[in-house]
C-alpha positions in Angstrom: 98.8 42.3 139.6 95.5 40.6 139.2 95.4 36.8 139.6 92.6 34.8 137.9 92.0 31.3 139.4 90.5 29.0 136.7 89.2 25.7 138.0 87.8 23.2 135.6 85.2 21.0 137.2 83.3 17.9 136.0 81.2 16.2 138.7 83.4 17.5 141.4 80.9 18.0 144.2 83.0 16.1 146.7 86.1 18.2 146.1 85.3 21.7 144.8 84.3 23.1 148.2 87.7 22.4 149.8 89.5 23.8 146.8 87.6 27.1 147.0 88.0 27.3 150.8 91.8 26.9 150.4 91.9 29.8 148.0 89.8 32.1 150.3 91.8 31.0 153.3 95.0 32.0 151.7 93.6 35.3 150.7 92.0 36.1 154.1 93.2 39.5 155.5 95.4 40.0 152.5 95.1 42.8 149.9 95.2 40.5 146.9 93.6 41.4 143.6 92.1 38.2 142.4 89.1 36.5 140.9 87.9 32.9 141.0 86.3 31.2 138.0 84.8 27.7 138.2 84.2 26.1 134.8 81.2 23.7 135.0 82.3 21.3 132.4 78.9 19.5 131.6 78.5 18.3 135.2 75.5 16.3 136.2 75.9 16.6 140.0 75.9 19.6 142.4 79.2 21.0 141.4 77.9 24.3 140.1 75.4 24.7 143.0 78.2 24.2 145.6 80.6 26.5 143.8 78.0 29.3 143.4 77.4 29.2 147.1 80.8 30.8 147.7 80.6 34.6 147.5 82.5 36.1 144.6 82.9 32.8 142.6 82.0 33.2 138.9 80.5 30.1 137.2 81.3 29.6 133.5 79.4 26.9 131.6 81.3 24.8 129.0 79.3 22.1 127.4 82.2 20.6 125.4 83.6 18.1 127.8 87.3 18.0 128.2 89.9 19.5 130.6 91.5 21.7 127.9 88.2 23.0 126.7 87.3 23.9 130.2 90.7 25.7 130.8 90.2 27.6 127.5 86.7 28.7 128.5 87.9 29.9 131.9 90.8 31.7 130.3 88.6 33.5 127.8 86.3 34.6 130.7 89.1 35.8 132.9 90.6 39.3 133.3 93.8 38.7 135.3 97.3 39.5 134.4 98.3 35.9 135.4 96.1 32.8 135.1 96.3 30.3 138.0 95.3 26.9 136.6 94.4 24.7 139.5 92.2 21.6 139.5 89.0 21.0 141.5 90.6 18.4 143.8 93.6 20.6 144.7 94.1 22.8 147.8 96.6 25.6 148.0 99.6 25.3 150.3 100.5 28.1 152.7 102.2 31.0 150.9 101.1 29.8 147.4 99.7 33.1 146.3 102.7 35.0 147.8 105.0 32.8 145.7 103.0 33.7 142.6 103.2 37.4 143.2 106.9 37.2 144.1 107.9 35.1 141.0 105.9 37.2 138.5 107.7 40.4 139.6 110.1 39.2 136.9 108.5 40.7 133.8 110.1 38.0 131.6 108.6 35.0 133.4 106.0 33.3 131.3 105.0 30.4 133.5 105.5 28.9 137.0 104.7 25.4 138.2 105.5 22.9 140.9 104.7 19.4 142.2 101.7 17.8 143.8 101.6 16.6 147.4 98.9 14.0 147.6 96.9 14.6 150.8 94.8 11.4 150.6 97.6 8.9 150.0 99.8 7.2 152.6 103.2 8.8 153.2 105.1 6.0 151.7 103.3 6.5 148.4 104.2 10.2 148.4 107.8 9.2 148.8 107.5 7.1 145.6 105.9 10.1 143.9 108.7 12.3 144.9 111.2 10.0 143.2 109.1 10.3 140.0 109.3 14.1 140.3 113.1 13.9 140.6 113.2 11.8 137.4 110.8 14.3 135.6 112.9 17.2 136.9 116.0 15.8 135.3 114.1 15.6 132.0 113.0 19.2 132.5 116.6 20.4 133.1 117.8 18.6 129.9 114.9 19.8 127.8 115.2 23.4 128.9 118.9 24.1 129.5 120.6 21.6 127.1 118.3 21.0 124.2 116.3 24.2 124.5 113.1 22.4 123.3 110.7 23.4 126.0 110.0 23.2 129.7 107.7 21.4 132.2 104.4 22.3 133.8 102.4 20.2 136.2 98.8 20.2 135.1 96.6 21.4 138.0 99.4 23.5 139.5 100.6 26.0 136.9 100.4 29.8 136.5 100.9 31.6 133.2 101.2 35.2 132.2 98.2 36.3 130.2 100.2 38.1 127.5 102.5 35.1 127.0 99.5 32.7 126.7 97.9 35.0 124.2 101.1 35.2 122.3 101.2 31.4 121.7 97.5 31.2 120.8 96.1 30.0 124.1 95.0 26.4 124.9 94.8 23.9 122.0 91.5 22.1 122.6 91.6 20.9 119.0 94.4 18.4 119.5 94.4 18.0 123.3 91.6 16.9 125.7 93.5 15.7 128.8 96.8 13.9 128.3 99.8 16.0 127.2 98.0 19.3 127.7 100.6 20.6 130.2 103.5 19.4 128.1 102.0 21.2 125.1 101.6 24.5 126.9 105.1 24.2 128.4 106.7 23.6 125.1 104.9 26.4 123.3 105.2 28.8 126.2 108.9 28.3 126.3 109.1 30.4 123.1 107.4 33.3 124.8 109.6 33.5 127.9 111.2 31.5 130.8 109.0 28.7 132.3 110.0 27.8 135.8 109.3 24.5 137.5 110.4 24.4 141.2 109.9 22.1 144.2 109.3 25.2 146.3 105.9 25.7 144.6 103.8 22.6 145.7 100.1 22.2 145.9 98.0 19.6 147.7 96.0 17.3 145.4 94.0 14.1 145.5 95.7 10.9 144.6 92.6 9.2 143.3 94.1 8.6 139.8 97.2 7.0 141.3 95.0 4.8 143.5 92.9 3.7 140.6 95.5 3.3 137.9 98.5 2.4 140.0 101.6 4.6 140.5 103.8 2.9 137.8 101.0 2.8 135.2 100.2 6.5 135.7 103.8 7.7 135.8 104.6 5.7 132.7 101.6 7.0 130.8 102.4 10.6 131.7 106.1 10.2 130.7 105.1 8.6 127.4 102.7 11.4 126.6 105.2 14.1 127.6 107.8 12.6 125.2 105.2 12.1 122.5 104.2 15.8 122.7 107.9 16.9 122.5 108.6 14.7 119.5 105.3 14.8 117.6 103.3 17.7 119.2 100.4 15.3 119.8 99.3 13.2 122.8 99.9 9.4 122.7 96.9 8.6 124.9 93.5 10.0 123.7 91.0 8.0 125.8 90.4 9.5 129.2 89.0 7.5 132.1 87.2 9.4 134.8 88.0 8.1 138.3 85.4 8.8 141.0 85.3 7.4 144.5 82.2 7.6 146.6 82.2 7.7 150.4 86.0 8.4 150.7 85.9 12.2 151.3 88.8 13.1 153.6 89.9 9.5 153.9 93.2 7.9 152.9 92.9 6.0 149.6 94.3 2.6 149.1 96.4 1.8 145.9 94.2 -0.7 144.1 95.0 -0.7 140.3 92.1 -1.7 138.2 94.4 -3.3 135.6 97.1 -5.2 137.6 98.6 -6.7 134.4 99.3 -3.2 133.0 100.7 -2.1 136.4 103.2 -5.0 136.4 104.3 -4.2 132.9 104.7 -0.5 133.8 106.7 -1.6 136.9 109.1 -3.5 134.7 109.3 -0.5 132.4 110.1 1.8 135.3 112.9 -0.5 136.6 114.5 -0.6 133.1 114.4 3.2 133.0 115.9 3.4 136.4 118.8 1.2 135.5 119.5 2.7 132.1 118.4 6.3 132.6 121.9 7.6 133.7 123.5 6.0 130.7 120.9 7.5 128.3 121.5 10.9 129.9 125.2 10.7 129.4 124.8 9.6 125.7 122.3 12.4 125.0 124.5 15.1 126.5 127.6 13.7 124.8 125.8 13.7 121.4 124.6 17.2 122.0 128.0 18.6 122.7 129.6 16.6 119.9 127.0 18.0 117.4 127.6 21.5 118.8 131.4 21.1 118.4 130.9 20.0 114.8 128.7 23.0 114.1 131.3 25.4 115.5 134.1 23.7 113.6 132.2 24.0 110.3 131.8 27.7 110.8 135.5 28.3 111.1 
């Protein structure tokens, strides 16, 4: 099995080195068949220069700026049986590649994904993030096993089988640029085979977006876009804000939302969801089984 690492990178000179080093560290003294592709997505810094300094790394140029366009360009240039989509600010956890090889021994598996562990956020912030993942995981279980509408992928930490991705038409850079791209792939890939999301497949990532947006603003935005894609097959948020921090390499980031008013609104929204979420789940499941019962009765 050949693994193609595809890494989109726009002005990632502060992060791309550690990302690549984590891949080669995991592969050291192992007989893995893999390739590493860095997609220079119209960078204006030293991203491409740093990436090309690593032996065996292939640089692909993509002038159309956008995460999905970069993923698509990397996929088209790849040759692997499975495509490992990781971001430039991620770092592989120990056993990450072994997990990919083990899971994809199942010929039916179309996709594999797991959570982020933010290496540059304080521990208490990671506990808050973990709570969000449990909330998202409950939506994933409902969506996949009850409503059979799709699955869940974590953008920046997902692996897809090449044949399955080709079957669904690849990445949709016409309708998606950043937000909702993972929800779109998860929903469409679900039709090609099982898509597994598991807590046992984490990856380290920078928490720079959480630090700049605020944890509640970011989680609310991602949840809204996830639901919007499921309902309307389009993202809710189209404008993408790039967050870059200078002089903070390998330092803990402090949560300092740039829009505190939006963060407070998102906090209230999150508390309302927390209170009413169990009731909503019960109603949704009850409605599903009630509809299923009526369907069965009408047949007989």
